[in-house]
C-alpha positions as CSV (number, residue, x, y, z in Angstrom):
1,M,-63.0,-39.2,56.4
2,K,-62.2,-42.2,54.1
3,C,-62.8,-45.7,55.3
4,R,-59.5,-47.6,55.9
5,I,-61.1,-50.8,54.6
6,C,-63.1,-50.0,51.4
7,G,-62.3,-46.3,50.7
8,N,-65.9,-45.1,50.9
9,E,-66.9,-42.1,53.0
10,S,-67.1,-42.6,56.8
11,V,-69.4,-40.5,58.9
12,K,-68.7,-39.3,62.5
13,V,-71.0,-41.3,64.8
14,F,-69.8,-40.2,68.3
15,N,-67.0,-38.7,70.3
16,A,-65.5,-40.5,73.3
17,C,-62.9,-39.9,76.0
18,V,-60.0,-42.2,75.5
19,M,-57.4,-42.9,78.2
20,N,-59.4,-40.5,80.4
21,K,-57.8,-37.5,78.6
22,Y,-58.3,-37.4,74.8
23,H,-61.6,-36.7,73.2
24,I,-61.6,-38.8,70.0
25,D,-64.0,-38.9,67.1
26,Y,-65.3,-42.3,65.8
27,F,-66.4,-42.8,62.2
28,R,-68.6,-45.5,60.6
29,C,-68.4,-46.4,56.9
30,D,-71.6,-46.1,54.9
31,G,-70.3,-48.9,52.6
32,C,-68.9,-51.7,54.7
33,D,-69.9,-50.7,58.3
34,F,-66.3,-50.5,59.4
35,L,-65.9,-48.4,62.5
36,Q,-62.6,-46.4,63.0
37,T,-61.2,-43.7,65.1
38,Q,-59.7,-40.5,63.8
39,E,-55.9,-40.8,63.2
40,P,-54.7,-42.4,66.4
41,Y,-52.0,-40.0,67.6
42,W,-52.3,-41.3,71.2
43,L,-51.0,-44.9,70.5
44,K,-47.4,-44.3,71.3
45,E,-48.5,-43.2,74.8
46,S,-51.0,-46.1,75.1
47,Y,-48.3,-48.7,74.3
48,A,-45.6,-47.0,76.3
49,K,-45.9,-49.5,79.2
50,G,-45.8,-52.6,77.0
51,A,-47.6,-54.3,74.1
52,I,-50.3,-55.8,76.5
53,S,-52.4,-53.4,78.4
54,S,-52.8,-53.8,82.2
55,L,-56.6,-53.7,81.4
56,D,-56.3,-56.9,79.4
57,T,-57.3,-59.1,82.3
58,G,-58.4,-61.8,79.8
59,V,-55.0,-62.5,78.3
60,L,-54.4,-65.8,80.0
61,F,-58.0,-67.1,79.9
62,R,-58.1,-66.2,76.2
63,N,-54.9,-68.0,75.4
64,L,-56.0,-71.1,77.2
65,H,-59.4,-71.1,75.6
66,Y,-58.3,-70.5,72.1
67,S,-55.5,-73.0,72.3
68,K,-58.1,-75.7,72.9
69,V,-60.6,-74.5,70.3
70,T,-57.9,-73.9,67.7
71,S,-56.4,-77.4,68.3
72,W,-59.7,-78.9,67.3
73,I,-60.0,-76.6,64.2
74,I,-56.5,-77.5,63.1
75,Y,-56.9,-81.2,63.7
76,F,-60.2,-81.7,61.9
77,L,-60.1,-79.0,59.2
78,L,-56.4,-78.5,58.3
79,N,-53.1,-80.5,58.0
80,A,-52.0,-80.8,61.6
81,K,-48.5,-81.9,60.6
82,E,-47.6,-78.6,58.9
83,S,-46.1,-75.4,60.5
84,F,-48.2,-72.6,62.0
85,L,-47.5,-69.0,63.0
86,D,-49.0,-67.0,65.8
87,Y,-49.0,-63.4,64.5
88,G,-49.0,-60.7,67.2
89,G,-48.1,-63.4,69.7
90,G,-47.4,-61.2,72.7
91,Y,-45.1,-62.8,75.2
92,G,-45.3,-66.2,73.5
93,V,-48.0,-67.8,75.7
94,F,-50.2,-69.2,72.8
95,T,-47.2,-70.5,70.8
96,R,-45.9,-72.3,73.9
97,L,-49.3,-73.8,74.6
98,M,-49.7,-75.0,71.0
99,R,-46.3,-76.5,71.0
100,D,-47.0,-78.2,74.3
101,I,-50.1,-79.7,72.7
102,G,-48.0,-81.0,69.8
103,F,-48.4,-78.5,66.9
104,D,-45.4,-77.0,65.1
105,F,-46.2,-73.4,66.1
106,Y,-43.9,-70.3,65.8
107,W,-44.2,-66.8,67.2
108,H,-44.0,-63.3,65.7
109,D,-44.7,-59.9,67.3
110,P,-42.6,-56.8,66.5
111,Y,-44.0,-55.0,69.5
112,A,-43.6,-57.5,72.3
113,E,-40.8,-59.6,73.9
114,N,-40.9,-63.3,73.2
115,I,-40.6,-64.6,76.8
116,L,-42.1,-68.1,76.7
117,S,-41.4,-69.3,73.2
118,R,-37.8,-68.2,72.7
119,G,-36.1,-70.2,70.0
120,F,-39.3,-70.6,68.0
121,E,-39.5,-67.2,66.2
122,G,-41.2,-67.4,62.9
123,S,-40.2,-65.9,59.5
124,V,-42.5,-63.2,58.0
125,D,-40.4,-62.3,55.0
126,G,-42.6,-64.3,52.7
127,A,-40.0,-67.1,52.0
128,K,-41.9,-69.5,54.2
129,K,-45.6,-70.4,53.9
130,Y,-47.6,-71.6,56.9
131,E,-50.5,-74.0,57.0
132,A,-52.4,-71.4,59.0
133,L,-51.8,-68.2,60.9
134,T,-53.5,-67.2,64.1
135,A,-54.1,-63.6,65.1
136,F,-56.1,-63.4,68.3
137,E,-57.1,-59.9,69.4
138,N,-55.0,-58.2,66.8
139,F,-57.3,-56.9,64.1
140,E,-58.8,-54.2,66.3
141,H,-55.3,-52.8,66.9
142,F,-54.5,-52.4,63.2
143,V,-54.0,-48.8,62.2
144,D,-53.8,-49.7,58.5
145,P,-55.9,-52.9,58.5
146,I,-55.8,-53.6,54.7
147,H,-52.0,-53.4,54.7
148,E,-51.9,-55.8,57.7
149,I,-54.4,-58.2,56.2
150,E,-52.5,-58.4,52.9
151,K,-49.4,-59.2,54.9
152,L,-51.2,-62.0,56.7
153,I,-52.6,-63.7,53.5
154,G,-49.2,-63.4,51.9
155,L,-47.9,-65.9,54.5
156,T,-50.8,-68.4,54.5
157,D,-54.0,-69.6,52.9
158,T,-55.8,-69.6,56.2
159,V,-56.1,-66.9,58.9
160,I,-57.7,-67.8,62.2
161,F,-58.5,-64.8,64.3
162,S,-60.6,-63.3,67.0
163,T,-62.2,-59.9,67.2
164,E,-65.6,-58.8,68.6
165,L,-67.9,-57.7,65.8
166,V,-69.8,-54.4,66.0
167,P,-73.5,-55.1,66.5
168,E,-75.9,-54.2,63.7
169,R,-77.3,-51.4,65.9
170,L,-74.3,-49.3,66.8
171,P,-73.9,-49.3,70.6
172,K,-73.6,-46.0,72.3
173,P,-70.2,-45.3,73.9
174,N,-71.4,-46.5,77.3
175,E,-73.1,-49.6,76.0
176,W,-70.2,-51.7,74.6
177,W,-67.2,-52.8,76.5
178,Y,-65.2,-53.6,73.4
179,Y,-64.6,-49.9,72.5
180,C,-61.9,-50.1,75.3
181,F,-61.7,-46.4,75.9
182,G,-59.6,-47.0,78.9
183,H,-56.5,-48.0,77.0
184,G,-57.5,-46.6,73.6
185,Q,-55.8,-49.4,71.5
186,H,-59.0,-50.5,69.7
187,V,-58.9,-48.2,66.7
188,S,-60.4,-50.6,64.1
189,L,-63.7,-52.3,64.7
190,Y,-65.4,-54.7,62.3
191,S,-68.9,-55.8,61.6
192,H,-69.9,-59.0,59.8
193,K,-70.4,-56.9,56.7
194,T,-66.9,-55.6,57.0
195,L,-65.5,-59.1,57.1
196,K,-67.6,-60.2,54.1
197,F,-66.2,-57.2,52.2
198,I,-62.6,-58.3,53.0
199,A,-63.4,-61.9,52.1
200,Q,-64.8,-60.9,48.7
201,K,-62.0,-58.4,48.0
202,Y,-59.4,-61.1,48.3
203,H,-61.4,-64.1,47.1
204,L,-61.5,-65.7,50.5
205,N,-64.0,-67.9,52.3
206,L,-65.3,-66.4,55.6
207,Y,-66.3,-68.6,58.6
208,S,-67.6,-66.9,61.7
209,Y,-68.9,-68.3,65.0
210,E,-71.1,-66.0,66.9
211,S,-69.3,-62.6,67.2
212,N,-65.7,-63.3,68.0
213,Y,-64.1,-66.4,66.3
214,H,-63.4,-66.1,62.6
215,I,-61.5,-67.8,59.7
216,L,-60.6,-66.3,56.4
217,S,-59.3,-68.9,54.0
218,R,-58.6,-69.6,50.3
219,R,-59.7,-73.1,51.1
220,K,-63.3,-74.4,51.1
221,L,-63.7,-75.7,54.7
222,S,-66.6,-77.6,56.1
223,E,-69.0,-75.1,57.5
224,F,-70.7,-78.0,59.4
225,K,-67.5,-79.2,61.0
226,F,-66.5,-75.6,61.9
227,R,-69.8,-74.8,63.6
228,F,-70.0,-78.3,65.2
229,I,-66.6,-78.0,66.8
230,L,-67.2,-74.5,68.2
231,K,-70.7,-75.4,69.4
232,V,-69.6,-78.7,71.1
233,F,-66.6,-77.0,72.7
234,T,-68.7,-74.2,74.1
235,L,-71.2,-76.6,75.5
236,S,-68.6,-78.9,77.0
237,L,-66.8,-76.2,79.1
238,P,-66.6,-77.3,82.7
239,K,-69.6,-76.3,84.8
240,I,-68.8,-78.1,88.0
241,I,-67.2,-75.3,89.9
242,K,-70.0,-72.7,90.5
243,I,-67.9,-69.6,90.9
244,E,-67.9,-66.5,88.7
245,S,-64.8,-65.6,86.8
246,R,-63.1,-62.3,87.9
247,T,-61.7,-61.7,84.4
248,F,-64.4,-59.2,83.3
249,P,-65.0,-57.5,86.7
250,D,-61.3,-57.0,87.0
251,F,-61.3,-55.4,83.5
252,V,-64.0,-53.0,84.6
253,A,-62.4,-52.3,88.0
254,L,-59.1,-51.3,86.4
255,G,-60.8,-48.4,84.7
256,N,-62.1,-49.4,81.3
257,N,-65.6,-48.0,82.1
258,S,-64.7,-44.6,80.7
259,Q,-67.7,-42.9,79.2
260,G,-68.0,-41.4,75.8
261,V,-69.4,-38.0,75.3
């Protein structure tokens, strides 16, 4: 099977039970370490009940968290007075939060209803350029990732996004929650090597913090400021209330602990 990122040969690495009914093959590229499923014929069924899966218990936490982090990134590394687009913006939570903070953010998502940011729909026909574009928890859903990435970088010089990176040692099906076999919507999984390949292919600079917050940009940004902002923000999260979040336990309880075979 050909890699959907670099076109090299991909090798089957395991088979897993998706949505508790479909036995799906997963392939890893020998060239860029991109991990992909076989042709995802089950997605129509997976998205039938809405763009956001019931298993996505982290949707509100994620939007609140990334609205704060991204505000710092925009304020200190970009032109905060320009316009921004949240691509794959779901129900409009992130766009509303960013506008509430004070940034000129717009929403776009062809698969979800804009509930909270009505009136602030963004243009994606290429006529308007944005200072930056956010795409949180989108990349792993792309069936044709190169086509989608080319669309994104045609709208902006800077793409800020989140996706968990595949560890260097490929986890077994029962060892990594981000496979998300329960809803089966994660069909494209990236390693740091994959992102480096994409950056080089399109002459972009890559900035990554740990395994889930990334920037691809034509601009040369301050690596020090980027890491300092993310590090300080992580350390400054409130620690006063000593109670464990239910976000991840809820995710597991709702059935995403399906085992690969």
